[in-house]
C-alpha positions in Angstrom: -46.8 -42.2 -46.9 -46.8 -40.4 -43.7 -48.5 -42.4 -40.9 -50.3 -40.9 -38.1 -52.0 -42.1 -35.1 -55.0 -40.1 -34.0 -57.6 -40.5 -31.0 -61.3 -39.8 -31.5 -61.8 -36.0 -31.6 -58.0 -35.2 -32.7 -57.4 -33.9 -36.1 -54.7 -33.6 -38.7 -54.4 -30.3 -40.9 -53.4 -30.8 -44.3 -52.1 -27.5 -46.4 -53.3 -25.1 -43.8 -56.8 -25.0 -44.8 -58.1 -28.8 -44.8 -58.5 -30.6 -41.5 -59.5 -34.3 -41.1 -61.0 -35.0 -37.7 -61.5 -38.5 -36.2 -65.1 -38.7 -35.3 -65.3 -42.4 -34.3 -63.9 -45.8 -34.4 -66.0 -49.0 -34.6 -64.0 -52.3 -35.2 -62.0 -51.9 -38.3 -64.0 -48.6 -39.5 -63.2 -44.9 -38.6 -65.5 -42.2 -39.1 -63.7 -39.1 -40.3 -64.8 -35.4 -40.6 -63.2 -33.0 -43.4 -63.4 -29.3 -43.2 -62.2 -28.0 -46.4 -62.7 -24.9 -48.6 -65.7 -25.3 -51.0 -63.1 -25.0 -53.9 -61.5 -28.3 -52.8 -62.8 -31.5 -53.9 -63.0 -34.1 -51.1 -64.3 -37.7 -52.3 -63.9 -41.2 -51.1 -61.1 -43.0 -53.1 -63.5 -45.2 -55.0 -65.5 -42.1 -55.9 -62.5 -40.2 -57.1 -61.4 -43.1 -59.3 -65.1 -43.3 -60.9 -64.8 -39.5 -61.6 -61.4 -40.0 -63.1 -62.7 -42.8 -65.3 -65.6 -40.9 -66.3 -63.7 -37.7 -67.2 -61.4 -39.8 -69.3 -64.2 -41.4 -71.3 -65.6 -37.8 -72.0 -62.1 -36.8 -73.1 -61.7 -39.8 -75.4 -65.1 -39.4 -76.9 -64.3 -35.5 -77.4 -61.2 -36.4 -79.2 -62.8 -39.0 -81.2 -65.7 -36.5 -82.2 -63.1 -33.8 -83.0 -60.8 -36.4 -85.1 -64.0 -37.4 -87.2 -65.3 -34.1 -88.0 -62.3 -33.3 -90.1 
């Protein structure tokens, strides 16, 4: 894991087309701004995990349905 230190207003560029800017810090929370192309999904980690679980459930149901049709 790469660990970086940034001040408010400073950014990190990822892959040339995604930038993450520190907008503010209060206590143990940092506000981040993310600029990314529309085709790049940007989610908080807990939302990303929920999406993966939901997709896995849909895929499992699809496999189950296909398996029972034959």
